[in-house]
BATI-459048 format. One record per atom (N, C-alpha, C): x, y, z. Coordinates in steps of 0.001 Angstrom, whole numbers, plus 500000, padded with zeros to 6 digits. Each point is the difference from the previous one (the first is absolute). Layout:
BEGIN
<atom east="X" north="Y" up="Z"/>
...
END
This chain:
BEGIN
<atom east="780336" north="774304" up="253840"/>
<atom east="500986" north="499763" up="500238"/>
<atom east="501045" north="500987" up="500379"/>
<atom east="500206" north="500260" up="501202"/>
<atom east="501714" north="500836" up="500101"/>
<atom east="500761" north="499198" up="500934"/>
<atom east="501386" north="500025" up="499700"/>
<atom east="501019" north="499520" up="500685"/>
<atom east="501154" north="500716" up="500144"/>
<atom east="501013" north="500301" up="500964"/>
<atom east="501218" north="500533" up="500424"/>
<atom east="500805" north="499278" up="499419"/>
<atom east="501266" north="500230" up="499556"/>
<atom east="501195" north="499704" up="499716"/>
<atom east="501527" north="500045" up="501095"/>
<atom east="500025" north="499399" up="500629"/>
<atom east="500564" north="499891" up="501171"/>
<atom east="501882" north="499901" up="499789"/>
<atom east="500634" north="499987" up="500552"/>
<atom east="501520" north="500410" up="499590"/>
<atom east="500738" north="498279" up="499748"/>
<atom east="500378" north="500558" up="499052"/>
<atom east="500697" north="498390" up="499038"/>
<atom east="498887" north="499425" up="499711"/>
<atom east="498471" north="499993" up="499097"/>
<atom east="499318" north="499492" up="499265"/>
<atom east="499857" north="500249" up="499110"/>
<atom east="499707" north="499033" up="498500"/>
<atom east="500215" north="500098" up="498611"/>
<atom east="498571" north="499648" up="499773"/>
<atom east="499867" north="500374" up="498652"/>
<atom east="498757" north="499397" up="499972"/>
<atom east="499686" north="498344" up="499960"/>
<atom east="500973" north="499008" up="500131"/>
<atom east="499219" north="498988" up="500015"/>
<atom east="499760" north="499772" up="501429"/>
<atom east="501143" north="500646" up="500736"/>
<atom east="499333" north="499725" up="501943"/>
<atom east="498803" north="500341" up="500025"/>
<atom east="499582" north="501310" up="499317"/>
<atom east="498173" north="500512" up="499889"/>
<atom east="499132" north="499076" up="499715"/>
<atom east="500481" north="499667" up="498504"/>
<atom east="499127" north="499009" up="499529"/>
<atom east="499679" north="498850" up="500757"/>
<atom east="501055" north="499470" up="500877"/>
<atom east="499918" north="498458" up="500271"/>
<atom east="499293" north="500517" up="501892"/>
<atom east="499509" north="500931" up="500671"/>
<atom east="500028" north="501056" up="500865"/>
<atom east="498626" north="499320" up="500137"/>
<atom east="498981" north="501591" up="498746"/>
<atom east="499000" north="500481" up="499788"/>
<atom east="499230" north="498735" up="499122"/>
<atom east="500295" north="499094" up="499619"/>
<atom east="499698" north="499077" up="498846"/>
<atom east="500647" north="498698" up="499896"/>
<atom east="500657" north="500102" up="500728"/>
<atom east="500313" north="498409" up="500428"/>
<atom east="500349" north="499084" up="498979"/>
<atom east="500929" north="500426" up="499160"/>
<atom east="500887" north="499256" up="498944"/>
<atom east="499875" north="501134" up="498975"/>
<atom east="501650" north="499332" up="500192"/>
<atom east="500845" north="500951" up="498927"/>
<atom east="499465" north="500846" up="497900"/>
<atom east="499114" north="498545" up="499492"/>
<atom east="499446" north="500367" up="498695"/>
<atom east="499719" north="500908" up="499854"/>
<atom east="499054" north="501122" up="501187"/>
<atom east="499180" north="501006" up="499592"/>
<atom east="500803" north="501463" up="500031"/>
<atom east="501035" north="499400" up="500486"/>
<atom east="501377" north="501765" up="499545"/>
<atom east="499884" north="501017" up="498337"/>
<atom east="499884" north="499001" up="499649"/>
<atom east="500016" north="500676" up="497982"/>
<atom east="498090" north="500882" up="500491"/>
<atom east="498942" north="499487" up="500830"/>
<atom east="499006" north="500682" up="499852"/>
<atom east="500151" north="501469" up="501048"/>
<atom east="500865" north="499378" up="500872"/>
<atom east="499698" north="501307" up="501722"/>
<atom east="501088" north="500673" up="498804"/>
<atom east="501538" north="500120" up="499196"/>
<atom east="500541" north="500525" up="499574"/>
<atom east="498753" north="501227" up="499140"/>
<atom east="499802" north="499470" up="498876"/>
<atom east="498672" north="500197" up="499291"/>
<atom east="499887" north="501467" up="500934"/>
<atom east="499086" north="499574" up="501305"/>
<atom east="499114" north="500870" up="499836"/>
<atom east="500125" north="501185" up="501087"/>
<atom east="501247" north="499661" up="499974"/>
<atom east="500746" north="501315" up="500320"/>
<atom east="501317" north="500910" up="499522"/>
<atom east="500022" north="499817" up="498782"/>
<atom east="500194" north="500612" up="498927"/>
<atom east="501898" north="499677" up="500235"/>
<atom east="500755" north="498727" up="500395"/>
<atom east="500733" north="499313" up="500137"/>
<atom east="500534" north="499233" up="499773"/>
<atom east="501157" north="499589" up="500050"/>
<atom east="500618" north="498645" up="499056"/>
<atom east="500421" north="499499" up="501520"/>
<atom east="500207" north="498284" up="499440"/>
<atom east="500695" north="498679" up="500897"/>
<atom east="501164" north="500995" up="501011"/>
<atom east="500249" north="500096" up="499194"/>
<atom east="501804" north="500193" up="500155"/>
<atom east="499235" north="501377" up="501418"/>
<atom east="499909" north="500794" up="499587"/>
<atom east="500073" north="501305" up="500550"/>
<atom east="500333" north="499841" up="501765"/>
<atom east="500540" north="501060" up="499804"/>
<atom east="500045" north="500094" up="502011"/>
<atom east="498971" north="501021" up="501159"/>
<atom east="499868" north="499450" up="499843"/>
<atom east="498875" north="500320" up="501342"/>
<atom east="500649" north="500905" up="501121"/>
<atom east="500098" north="501186" up="499747"/>
<atom east="499868" north="501005" up="501335"/>
<atom east="498744" north="499950" up="500976"/>
<atom east="500910" north="499954" up="501739"/>
<atom east="499442" north="499272" up="501488"/>
<atom east="498842" north="500996" up="499362"/>
<atom east="498920" north="499897" up="500795"/>
<atom east="498584" north="500537" up="499821"/>
<atom east="499180" north="500416" up="499242"/>
<atom east="500455" north="499292" up="498452"/>
<atom east="499147" north="499836" up="499333"/>
<atom east="498871" north="499683" up="499763"/>
<atom east="498551" north="500424" up="499606"/>
<atom east="498718" north="499325" up="500604"/>
<atom east="499733" north="499490" up="498011"/>
<atom east="500201" north="499287" up="499977"/>
<atom east="499666" north="498856" up="499169"/>
<atom east="498374" north="499473" up="500111"/>
<atom east="498910" north="499959" up="498545"/>
<atom east="499179" north="499479" up="500132"/>
<atom east="500137" north="498136" up="499280"/>
<atom east="499025" north="499238" up="500759"/>
<atom east="500332" north="498803" up="499230"/>
<atom east="498220" north="499933" up="499553"/>
<atom east="499785" north="499840" up="498677"/>
<atom east="498878" north="499671" up="499448"/>
<atom east="498836" north="499036" up="500703"/>
<atom east="498555" north="500243" up="500061"/>
<atom east="499654" north="499081" up="500581"/>
<atom east="499943" north="498941" up="499883"/>
<atom east="500393" north="499188" up="498227"/>
<atom east="499976" north="499033" up="499859"/>
<atom east="500876" north="499037" up="500329"/>
<atom east="501457" north="501230" up="500760"/>
<atom east="500939" north="498751" up="500322"/>
<atom east="499591" north="499966" up="501392"/>
<atom east="499773" north="501128" up="500944"/>
<atom east="499687" north="499433" up="501209"/>
<atom east="499519" north="499010" up="500882"/>
<atom east="499093" north="499052" up="499204"/>
<atom east="499953" north="498823" up="500611"/>
<atom east="500997" north="499007" up="499398"/>
<atom east="500464" north="500044" up="499164"/>
<atom east="501508" north="498629" up="499945"/>
<atom east="499361" north="499259" up="500957"/>
<atom east="501461" north="499211" up="500071"/>
<atom east="500067" north="499036" up="501084"/>
<atom east="499815" north="500666" up="501671"/>
<atom east="498418" north="499811" up="499918"/>
<atom east="499968" north="500747" up="501298"/>
<atom east="500675" north="499245" up="501314"/>
<atom east="500391" north="498593" up="499979"/>
<atom east="500080" north="499104" up="501054"/>
<atom east="501846" north="501008" up="500332"/>
<atom east="500282" north="500087" up="499239"/>
<atom east="501617" north="499963" up="500106"/>
<atom east="500379" north="501767" up="500376"/>
<atom east="498398" north="500940" up="499465"/>
<atom east="500335" north="501027" up="500697"/>
<atom east="499380" north="500035" up="501353"/>
<atom east="499160" north="499668" up="500272"/>
<atom east="499815" north="499810" up="501331"/>
<atom east="501001" north="499228" up="500645"/>
<atom east="500669" north="499145" up="499261"/>
<atom east="501277" north="499970" up="501914"/>
<atom east="500916" north="500678" up="499740"/>
<atom east="500432" north="500777" up="499174"/>
<atom east="500232" north="501169" up="500198"/>
<atom east="499895" north="500771" up="501088"/>
<atom east="498625" north="500461" up="499279"/>
<atom east="499411" north="501065" up="501285"/>
<atom east="500095" north="499540" up="501014"/>
<atom east="499265" north="498632" up="500333"/>
<atom east="500521" north="499395" up="501237"/>
<atom east="500724" north="500161" up="501289"/>
<atom east="501494" north="499431" up="499099"/>
<atom east="501179" north="499571" up="499964"/>
<atom east="500782" north="501977" up="499921"/>
<atom east="499411" north="500974" up="499311"/>
<atom east="500636" north="500952" up="500509"/>
<atom east="501188" north="500189" up="498969"/>
<atom east="499823" north="499050" up="499172"/>
<atom east="501083" north="500099" up="498789"/>
<atom east="500256" north="500989" up="498217"/>
<atom east="500793" north="500477" up="500572"/>
<atom east="499632" north="501369" up="498610"/>
<atom east="501519" north="499846" up="499563"/>
<atom east="500398" north="499217" up="498755"/>
<atom east="501442" north="499398" up="499298"/>
<atom east="501053" north="501412" up="499754"/>
<atom east="501000" north="499995" up="499657"/>
<atom east="500810" north="501331" up="499596"/>
<atom east="501064" north="499123" up="500187"/>
<atom east="499760" north="499516" up="498334"/>
<atom east="501558" north="499491" up="499420"/>
<atom east="501022" north="500528" up="499251"/>
<atom east="499500" north="501727" up="499909"/>
<atom east="500916" north="500426" up="499010"/>
<atom east="501715" north="500612" up="500963"/>
<atom east="500948" north="499639" up="499008"/>
<atom east="501290" north="499944" up="500191"/>
<atom east="499998" north="501511" up="501216"/>
<atom east="501095" north="500167" up="500667"/>
<atom east="500331" north="501300" up="500644"/>
<atom east="500753" north="500570" up="499806"/>
<atom east="500540" north="501204" up="500248"/>
<atom east="501495" north="500217" up="500095"/>
<atom east="501216" north="499227" up="500612"/>
<atom east="499662" north="499227" up="500688"/>
<atom east="500997" north="499477" up="501205"/>
<atom east="500173" north="498669" up="498775"/>
<atom east="498959" north="499561" up="498909"/>
<atom east="499821" north="498790" up="499391"/>
<atom east="501214" north="500185" up="498529"/>
<atom east="499820" north="501124" up="500177"/>
<atom east="500162" north="500470" up="498491"/>
<atom east="501707" north="500372" up="499673"/>
<atom east="500202" north="500338" up="501653"/>
<atom east="501471" north="500188" up="500377"/>
<atom east="500839" north="498828" up="499584"/>
<atom east="499183" north="499257" up="500325"/>
<atom east="500757" north="498224" up="500368"/>
<atom east="500329" north="499358" up="498247"/>
<atom east="499464" north="500240" up="499163"/>
<atom east="500665" north="500644" up="498149"/>
<atom east="499628" north="501104" up="499727"/>
<atom east="501352" north="500680" up="499926"/>
<atom east="499430" north="501511" up="499398"/>
<atom east="500504" north="500121" up="498935"/>
<atom east="500657" north="498595" up="499081"/>
<atom east="499986" north="500064" up="498444"/>
<atom east="498534" north="499381" up="499461"/>
<atom east="499641" north="499416" up="500583"/>
<atom east="498678" north="499058" up="499319"/>
<atom east="500389" north="498795" up="499797"/>
<atom east="499192" north="498738" up="499054"/>
<atom east="500446" north="499061" up="500542"/>
<atom east="500517" north="499272" up="498461"/>
<atom east="499197" north="499628" up="498951"/>
<atom east="500939" north="499090" up="498642"/>
<atom east="500693" north="500559" up="499572"/>
<atom east="501063" north="500381" up="499869"/>
<atom east="500700" north="501134" up="499189"/>
<atom east="500599" north="500445" up="500378"/>
<atom east="500348" north="499968" up="501445"/>
<atom east="500827" north="500757" up="500960"/>
<atom east="500938" north="498938" up="500788"/>
<atom east="499414" north="498527" up="499714"/>
<atom east="500519" north="499321" up="500990"/>
<atom east="501442" north="499286" up="499663"/>
<atom east="500581" north="499502" up="501101"/>
<atom east="500815" north="498996" up="499421"/>
<atom east="500397" north="498796" up="500441"/>
<atom east="500373" north="499094" up="499610"/>
<atom east="500279" north="499027" up="499712"/>
<atom east="500627" north="499853" up="501032"/>
<atom east="499640" north="498801" up="501405"/>
<atom east="501625" north="500261" up="500776"/>
<atom east="499368" north="501251" up="501250"/>
<atom east="499804" north="500807" up="499718"/>
<atom east="500001" north="501403" up="500767"/>
<atom east="499036" north="500042" up="500520"/>
<atom east="498858" north="500841" up="499165"/>
<atom east="498404" north="499946" up="500725"/>
<atom east="498976" north="498827" up="498704"/>
<atom east="501197" north="499149" up="499142"/>
<atom east="498558" north="498555" up="499610"/>
<atom east="500547" north="499282" up="500358"/>
<atom east="499754" north="499146" up="500974"/>
<atom east="500790" north="498667" up="500514"/>
<atom east="499314" north="498914" up="499022"/>
<atom east="500936" north="498742" up="499264"/>
<atom east="499046" north="499656" up="498865"/>
<atom east="500842" north="498232" up="500792"/>
<atom east="499504" north="499060" up="500675"/>
<atom east="500174" north="499303" up="500567"/>
<atom east="500027" north="498230" up="499265"/>
END
């Protein structure tokens, strides 16, 4: 089976959408010669191995019925909110609040 990556989708999103659970992400990455942390270009065609395509059919059918296409990659606006990163760049009392 083939699928096309949409804007802001990650391999985890594709695994969830096509297989119904994220446990298949490693096999999905291997089938496409990728690492699970590689960024997907919009429109990239991905191969979903037949063994995985069955996955959790209930979740896959629910996503298809409601036209759910998860896309969880951080966008440019999200990244600009924290330009210097997280741990190692935070200051207690300024952007790291201790209560």
